[in-house]
N, C-alpha and C positions, 0 to 999 in steps of 0.2 A: 234065789228069790228071798226077799226079806220076810221075816215073820211078823213085821209091824202091820198096823192097820193100813189098808189101802184107802186112798181118798176117792170118793165117788166123783164121777165126771160132773163138771159144772152144768147146771141146768141152763139151757138157752134162754136169753131174754124173752123171746117170744112166748115161751111156755110160762114164764113167771107173769108176763102181761096177761096171758089167757086166764091164769088162776085169779089174778086180781080182778079182771073184768067180770068173771063169773061169781066170785065169792066176796070181793071187796076186802080181802085179807090185808090188814095193815102190815103184816110181816112181808108179804110179797112186794108191796110198794117200798118198804124199807130196804129190801134187797136191791131193787132197781135203783133207789137213791144211792145206796152204798157203792154200787157198781159204776154209776155214771156221774156222781157229784164232782169228782176231781176233774173229769174231762170238761164238764160244763163250767166249772169255776175257771179252768185254764182258758177256755174260749172267751168267757166274759172278761177275764183279766187282760186278755189281749185287746179287748175293746175299750176298757176303762183304765184310766191312769191310776186310780187308787183302788186298793183291795176292798174297801168298804162298799163301793159301788158295785164291784164284781160280786161280792157276797150277796148284796141285795138282788142283783140280776139272777144269781144262781137260785136263790129262794123263790123268786118270781117265776123262774123257768119251771121249777118243780111244782109250783102251784098250778101252772097252766097244764103241765103234764098230767097232774092228778085230775084236773077238770076235764081234760080232753082225751084221756087214755082210752075211753070207749070208742073213739074215732080211729084209733090205730088199727089198721087192717092187716098187719103183718109186714114183713120185710125187715129192713135194717133198723132196729129200734134205736140204736145209738145215733144214727144219722137223723132220725126223726126228732130225737131230743135235741141234737145239736142245732137243727133248723129252728126249733122253738126258742132255744137260747139266743140264736142270732136275732130273731124277731123281737124278743124281749129287750135285748141290748139296743136295738134300733128304736123301739118305742120309748125306752128310758132316756136315750140320748135326745130324742125329739122333745120329750117333756122337759128335760133339763135345759135344752136350747131355748124353748119358749119361756121358761121361768127366768133364765138368765137375761133374755131380751127385755123382759118386763122389769127386772131388778136393776139393769144397767143404768136406767135413767136416774136412779137414786144414789149411784155410787160416785165417789169422788174420782177424778181423772187419775188413771194409773200412771206410774212412771214409764217413760219411753223404753228404757232398757229393762227387760225382765229375764230372769234366768229360766223361769218355767213358763210353759205354755198354758193358757187357760183351757178348760175343757172344751169350750166352743171352738177354739183354734185347732185343737187336736182333731176334733170331729171333721172340721173343714179340710184339714190335711189328709185325714183318712179317706174322705170322699175323693180328693184329688189323687191319692195313691191308687184307689180302686179304679178310677177312670184311666190313669196312666197304665195300670196293669193290663188293661184290655189290649194294649198295643204290643205287649211282650210276646215272644214265641210261646206256644202252648205249654211246653214242658216247664219253662220258667214260671209262667203264670200259675200253673197247677201246683208246682212245688211251693211257691211262695204262699199261695192261698192255704195249702195244708199246714204249712209252718205257722201261719197266723191263726189257724184253728186249733193249734196246740199239738199237732202230730209231731213225733220224733222223726229224725232222718231215717231211722230203720223202718218205722211204720210206713213212711212215704215210699221207701224203696220197695217194700213188700207190695204195697197197694198198686204201684205203677210198674212193677216188674223191672226195676232198674237197680244197678249197683248203688250202694250207699254213697260212694264217691261221686257218682253222676248226679245224685240228688243234691249233694253239697255244692257241686259245681253249678247246677241250675239255680239254686238259691242264691249263691254268691253273685253269679252273673246277673240274675234278675234284680237283686238289690243294687248292684252297680249301675245297671241301666236306669232303674227308677231314680237313683240319686242324680244321675246326669239329666234325665228328663225334667226333674223337678228343680233344676238349677242349684243343686247342693242344699236345698232347704228342707231336706227330709230328716226329721228327728228319728229317734229309735222307735219307730212305729212297727217295723218288721225286722 
């Protein structure tokens, strides 16, 4: 046995939430932010093409978490935060889509051939991807969804009780099927 100091077991998220709910401790909220900000940014980054929009969505997510933390009744805190992040991204996308629609009337006509997709086009493609994903076999759909939410192959394997190679296969086959269903018009969305 080593004579060095032993690290104390990590305090569960739910306990930190309870402390914050009862005391309003900024240190408690800081700990929750530190634990989950990378996961939230990754989820938002998967939704937005540029990191600035993902950073904005991440900040907005934690503002909502702060405002609504007293409604958290227990369970998986990370999943609760991820759902808030998803809702923030959808709200932000809708706002951007409405603003883009109003601004498009003032823009000069864009060239026909573009190397990059506009934000609105990417959102429409994402909607189509989500729609087409519903027809995939359940294992492929779940693995692709989790990849899009920022989970690693290893995390998905643990969560689903599958070998890592099976997860990789489901992801690859799901991507291939989506590519075919979308007529080869699927950019690097997933």
